C-alpha positions in Angstrom: 138.5 49.0 216.3 135.8 47.9 213.8 134.8 51.3 211.0 131.4 51.8 212.6 132.7 51.7 216.0 135.6 54.1 215.1 132.6 56.2 213.2 130.8 56.5 216.6 133.7 57.1 218.7 135.0 59.7 216.6 131.9 61.6 216.6 131.0 61.8 220.2 135.3 62.4 220.4 134.2 65.7 217.9 131.5 66.6 220.1 133.5 66.6 223.0 136.0 69.1 221.4 133.5 71.1 220.1 132.3 71.9 223.9 135.9 72.8 225.0 137.8 76.1 225.2 140.1 77.6 222.9 142.5 76.8 225.3 141.4 73.4 225.8 141.6 72.3 222.6 145.2 73.6 221.7 146.3 71.4 224.7 144.2 68.6 223.1 145.9 69.1 219.9 149.4 69.2 221.6 148.5 66.3 223.6 147.3 64.3 220.0 150.3 65.2 218.3 153.0 64.3 221.3 151.4 60.8 220.8 151.7 60.7 217.1 154.3 59.1 215.1 156.2 60.3 211.7 153.0 59.0 209.3 151.5 61.4 211.5 152.9 64.2 211.7 153.8 64.3 207.5 149.9 63.7 207.7 149.7 66.5 209.3 151.9 68.9 207.5 150.6 68.4 204.7 147.1 69.4 205.4 148.1 72.5 207.1 150.0 73.6 204.3 146.5 73.5 201.9 144.7 74.7 205.1 146.8 77.7 206.2 148.3 79.0 202.7 145.9 79.5 200.2 147.2 81.7 197.4 144.0 84.2 198.1 145.4 86.1 194.6 144.6 83.1 192.7 141.6 81.9 194.7 139.4 85.5 194.2 137.8 87.0 191.1 140.7 89.8 189.4 138.3 92.6 190.1 138.5 91.9 194.0 141.9 91.3 193.7 142.7 94.6 191.9 140.5 96.2 194.8 142.6 94.9 197.4 145.8 95.4 196.0 144.8 98.8 195.3 145.7 99.2 199.7 149.1 99.0 199.1 152.1 100.7 198.3 153.7 100.4 194.9 156.9 98.9 196.9 154.8 96.3 198.5 153.3 95.7 195.7 156.7 95.1 193.7 157.8 93.0 196.6 154.7 90.5 196.1 155.9 90.3 192.4 158.2 88.0 194.1 156.1 85.3 195.4 155.0 83.5 192.4 154.4 83.7 188.6 150.7 84.2 189.5 151.1 86.9 191.6 153.5 89.0 189.8 151.0 88.7 186.5 148.3 89.2 188.4 149.8 92.6 189.8 151.7 93.6 186.9 148.1 94.2 185.2 146.4 96.2 187.8 146.3 99.2 185.6 145.0 101.8 188.5 147.7 100.7 190.5 150.6 101.5 188.6 149.0 104.4 186.5 148.3 106.3 190.2 151.3 105.2 191.3 153.0 106.9 188.1 150.4 110.0 188.8 152.1 110.4 192.2 155.7 111.0 190.9 154.3 113.7 188.3 154.1 111.8 185.3 151.9 112.3 182.8 148.9 109.7 181.7 148.2 108.3 178.5 145.5 106.9 179.0 144.9 105.3 175.2 147.4 102.7 176.2 145.6 99.6 176.8 148.8 97.6 177.3 147.5 95.7 180.7 151.5 95.5 181.2 152.7 98.5 180.0 152.4 101.0 183.4 153.7 98.7 185.6 157.0 99.0 183.1 156.2 103.2 182.8 156.6 103.4 187.0 159.7 100.9 186.7 161.0 103.8 184.6 159.6 106.7 186.6 160.6 105.4 190.2 164.1 105.1 188.5 164.0 108.8 186.8 162.9 110.7 190.2 165.9 108.5 192.3 168.3 109.8 190.1 166.4 113.3 190.5 166.5 112.7 194.3 169.7 112.3 194.3 171.4 115.1 191.8 172.4 112.3 189.2 169.8 112.8 186.7 172.0 115.1 184.4 175.4 116.3 182.8 177.1 119.0 181.4 178.4 120.3 178.0 179.8 123.8 176.7 179.4 125.4 173.7 182.7 127.1 171.9 182.7 129.5 169.6 182.5 133.3 170.7 185.2 135.6 170.7 183.0 138.0 173.2 180.6 138.1 175.7 177.2 135.9 175.1 173.6 138.1 175.7 171.1 136.5 174.1 169.9 133.1 174.4 167.0 131.4 172.7 165.8 127.7 172.7 163.0 125.8 170.3 163.3 122.3 168.9 166.5 121.0 170.0 168.3 124.3 168.9 169.7 127.2 170.7 170.6 130.4 169.1 173.3 132.6 171.1 173.8 136.0 170.5 177.5 138.1 171.6 178.7 141.4 171.7 180.9 140.2 168.6 178.4 141.6 166.5 177.1 138.0 165.7 174.5 135.2 166.1 175.2 131.2 166.0 172.4 128.4 165.3 173.6 125.3 167.7 172.2 121.9 167.5 172.2 121.0 171.7 172.8 116.9 170.6 175.8 117.6 169.0 177.0 120.5 170.0 177.4 121.9 166.3 176.9 125.0 164.4 174.1 124.9 161.6 174.5 128.7 161.0 176.9 131.7 161.8 175.8 135.2 160.8 176.9 138.8 161.2 174.8 141.1 163.4 175.0 143.9 165.2 175.3 143.2 169.0 172.3 141.0 170.0 170.8 142.0 173.7 167.7 139.3 172.6 167.4 136.5 169.9 164.2 135.0 168.7 164.1 132.1 165.6 162.2 130.1 163.5 163.4 127.9 160.6 164.2 131.1 158.0 164.5 134.3 159.7 166.2 135.1 162.8 165.0 138.5 165.0 167.5 140.2 167.3 167.4 143.7 169.6 170.0 145.3 169.9 172.3 147.6 172.2 172.6 149.7 169.3 168.5 150.8 170.0 167.6 148.7 166.5 165.6 145.6 166.4 166.8 143.5 162.7 165.4 140.4 160.9 168.1 138.1 159.3 167.9 135.5 156.8 169.6 132.1 158.5 170.2 130.8 154.8 171.8 133.8 153.3 172.5 135.7 156.2 171.2 139.1 154.9 169.5 141.5 157.1 165.6 141.6 155.5 164.7 144.2 157.6 165.8 146.9 160.3 162.7 148.7 163.4 164.7 151.7 164.1 162.6 154.5 166.6 163.6 153.3 170.3 166.0 155.4 172.0 167.3 152.4 174.0 168.9 149.4 174.6 166.6 146.6 173.0 165.9 144.3 176.4 163.8 141.8 174.9 161.9 141.0 171.3 158.6 138.4 170.3 156.7 138.1 167.2 153.4 136.7 165.0 153.9 135.6 161.9 149.6 135.1 161.4 149.5 138.8 163.4 152.5 140.1 160.9 153.3 142.1 164.4 156.5 141.9 166.2 157.0 144.2 169.8 160.1 144.9 171.6 160.8 146.3 174.9 163.6 148.9 175.2 165.0 150.7 177.9 163.8 153.8 176.7 161.0 152.7 179.3 158.5 151.9 175.9 156.7 148.5 173.9 157.2 149.4 170.5 154.2 147.4 168.1 156.0 146.6 164.7 154.3 145.8 161.5 156.8 142.6 160.8 157.2 142.8 157.4 157.4 146.4 156.7 159.4 147.2 159.7 156.6 149.9 160.5 155.9 151.0 163.8 152.3 151.1 164.0 152.2 152.3 168.4 154.1 152.8 171.0 153.1 151.6 174.3 154.1 153.6 177.2 153.5 153.9 181.2 156.2 151.8 182.2 158.7 153.9 184.7 162.0 150.9 184.1 163.6 149.1 181.7 161.4 147.1 179.9 163.4 143.9 180.0 160.5 141.3 178.8 157.9 140.9 176.2 155.8 138.3 175.8 153.1 137.6 172.8 150.5 135.1 173.5 147.4 133.7 173.0 144.8 133.9 175.9 143.1 130.5 177.0 140.9 132.0 179.6 137.6 134.3 179.3 137.4 137.3 181.7 135.3 140.5 180.7 138.5 141.8 179.1 139.1 139.1 176.9 138.1 136.4 175.6 139.9 132.4 174.5 142.2 133.0 171.2 143.0 136.5 172.0 146.4 138.3 171.6 147.8 139.4 174.8 150.8 141.4 175.1 153.1 141.4 178.6 155.5 143.9 179.3 157.6 143.6 182.3 159.5 145.9 183.8 161.6 146.3 187.7 158.7 146.3 189.3 155.4 146.2 187.3 154.2 144.1 184.8 151.1 145.5 182.0 148.5 143.6 180.3 148.1 144.9 176.6 145.1 143.5 174.0 147.0 143.0 170.9 144.5 142.5 167.7 143.2 144.2 165.0 143.3 147.2 167.2 146.4 148.4 166.8 145.8 151.7 169.1 145.3 149.1 172.2 145.6 150.4 176.1 146.5 149.0 179.2 144.1 146.4 180.6 146.0 146.1 184.2 149.1 146.5 185.4 150.5 143.8 188.2 153.3 144.4 190.8 153.8 142.5 194.2 154.2 146.0 196.5 152.0 148.8 196.3 155.1 151.2 197.3 157.4 150.0 194.4 159.4 148.6 197.3 159.6 145.0 196.5 161.4 144.2 192.0 160.7 141.5 190.3 163.0 139.3 188.7 163.8 139.6 185.4 161.6 136.1 184.7 158.1 136.0 183.3 156.0 133.2 182.9 152.7 133.7 180.6 151.0 130.5 179.5 147.7 131.8 178.1 145.8 130.9 181.6 148.4 132.1 184.6 151.4 134.4 185.0 153.8 133.6 187.2 156.8 135.9 187.7 159.2 135.7 191.1 160.6 138.6 193.7 162.3 138.3 196.7 158.8 137.6 197.9 158.7 134.5 196.6 156.5 132.7 193.4 153.6 134.4 192.4 151.1 133.3 190.5 148.3 135.2 188.9 144.6 133.9 187.5 144.9 135.5 183.9 140.6 135.3 183.9 140.9 137.1 187.3 144.0 138.5 187.8 144.2 137.7 191.1 147.5 136.0 192.6 146.3 132.3 193.0 149.2 132.0 195.4 152.8 132.9 196.4 155.2 129.9 197.0 157.6 131.0 199.8 160.4 128.2 199.9 163.3 128.6 202.3 165.9 130.9 201.2 164.2 132.5 198.2 165.5 136.0 198.1 168.0 135.2 195.3 165.6 132.2 193.2 164.7 132.9 190.2 162.3 131.8 187.9 162.9 129.1 184.6 160.1 127.2 183.6 156.1 126.9 185.4 154.6 124.0 184.8 151.3 121.8 186.3 153.4 119.6 188.1 157.4 121.6 188.5 159.2 124.4 188.5 162.6 125.1 187.3 164.6 127.7 189.3 167.8 128.8 190.0 169.9 130.7 192.1 174.2 131.7 192.0 175.0 128.4 192.6 172.4 126.0 191.4 169.3 124.6 189.2 166.5 123.5 191.6 163.4 121.7 190.3 160.3 122.2 192.6 157.1 119.9 192.8 154.5 122.2 193.3 152.0 120.4 194.2 153.7 120.0 197.7 156.0 123.5 196.8 159.3 121.6 198.0 162.2 121.4 196.1 163.1 117.8 195.3 166.4 118.1 193.6 169.6 120.5 192.7 172.3 120.6 190.1 175.4 123.2 190.6 176.2 125.7 188.7 179.2 127.4 187.7 180.4 130.6 188.2 177.8 132.4 184.9 177.8 135.6 183.9 175.4 137.7 185.9 173.2 139.9 184.2 170.2 142.0 185.7 167.9 141.7 182.5 167.8 138.1 183.0 168.3 136.9 179.1 172.0 135.4 180.1 170.3 131.8 181.3 166.7 130.2 180.2 165.5 127.0 180.2 165.4 124.6 177.6 162.8 121.9 177.2 160.0 122.7 178.9 157.0 120.2 178.6 158.3 117.9 181.3 157.7 120.8 184.1 153.8 119.3 183.4 155.0 115.5 183.9 157.0 113.6 182.8 156.4 110.5 180.7 159.6 108.8 179.7 160.0 110.4 176.5 160.0 114.5 177.3 163.1 114.1 179.9 166.0 114.3 177.1 167.4 117.2 175.4 168.6 120.8 176.9 167.6 121.6 180.4 169.3 124.8 181.0 171.8 127.3 179.3 174.4 130.4 180.6 176.8 132.5 179.1 179.8 132.0 180.7 182.9 134.8 181.5 185.0 133.3 178.9 182.2 133.6 176.2 181.2 129.9 175.9 177.8 128.7 176.7 177.1 126.1 179.6 174.6 123.6 179.3 172.5 121.6 181.6 171.5 118.5 179.9 169.0 115.3 180.6 171.2 112.2 181.4 169.6 109.0 179.5 168.2 106.5 182.0 170.4 103.9 183.3 
C-alpha cells in the first residue's frame, strides 16, 4: 500500500476506532494482537513500558513530590526507597516527612540541622530504639557493691550516683564504670544531695550535715529537728538549705553558717520530700524566677515562697482527697511549671500557675504504681515487679522492665530515676546512662542502664 493511501486508511480506521465503546475497543485490540507476529508484539511491549510505567517522582517538580510523599506512612516510604536510586534520593531528602515520623515516635527535633538526608537516618535509629523498648530489650542491669549495711539514701547527677548507708558512710560512684570515686565517713544517711565540692546528708539522728568530698571533713552541722530528716535540698545562690523531717516540720537554714532561719509548720505527717526550685510561670502569687519550696507528706503538698523574705507563709496546700482517705506516694515532680504526684487513684498533674488539676492519668491496676520521672512525652513509673515507660500523649504503657526484690521504703528515697532529659523526647544521645537505681536487701545497689543501640 502506498504511503498516501496508508495514511488515508489509518485516518479512517482511527476515526472509526474512536467512535467505538470501551468494550468494542478492547475486542478490536485483542483481534489485532491475535493477528500480530513477533515483531509487532515486541514493538507493542516496548511502547507499553514507556506509556504505563512512568516514573512520576522523576517527572514531577520536587516540591510536588514532597507534598505527595507526606500522605504515605514511614514504613511504606522505606519500601518505596527500594524502587530505584532516584526514588531513594527523593524520599530520603523529604525532611518534613521524616521529622514528623520522628515526632510521632516521641523523638526530639532539632530544626537547626540542615542536612536533608539527616532525618531519615534519625528515624531509622528511632524506630530501632522504640522497637527495643516495645520488645523489652532496651535496658541492661548492673550492681554496685561496697556498703556493709542497708542503703537508704540515693541521689543521681551527671553520671554520678551518691549512696548513703547505715554503715555510717556515703559513697560517690561513677555509673559508667561502676567505680567508687569517693567514700567518706558520715552519720546514718536518710537523704543525700551533692555537687562537685560538697555532700549534704539528712540523718536518722535528727540532724543535717555538710561534708567536703576531697577531705571527708564535716564543714557544717545543722541541729534543730526532733525527728529523722528524710529529705534535703539546697541552693548556693540563695545560701539556703531546706530539710523535711519526721517531726512534721520543714526547716530553712543558712547553708554557709548552719543557722536555722525559719521553721515551717502545718504538716500533720512525716515530711518525706522537699524540693527547692525556680518558678517558670506567672500567677497572682509568684512570678517567673521566684524560688519556690514544695514540701510533701502522706496526704498533702504544701507550697511556700522562698527568697529574701524568710518568714514565708504557705501559698497553697494540694491534696487528692479532702477527707484524707487517699494517700500520696512518696515521690514528687516539680519542674517550675507543673507539679506531679501519684496516688492510689492515679497520676495527678497540677498547673503551677493556677494550682488547678490538669489531668488524672489512670492506667489499669495503678494502685501500687509509683512515680519516678515525668516529662513532656514520657513518664517513668514502677511497682513491685516492673519499671514502666508511659507515653503521656496516649497515656498508654509502652514498655516495661523486670525488677528484682528491692528494699522497700515508705519514704521512697531508696529508689530513684537516673537521666531525665529523655522524658521530654529521645534524641539519640540522651538514651544513655542510668535509668533507675534501687537499694537491695544485700546492701548492694541495683542499676538499670540504657543498652547501646544495636
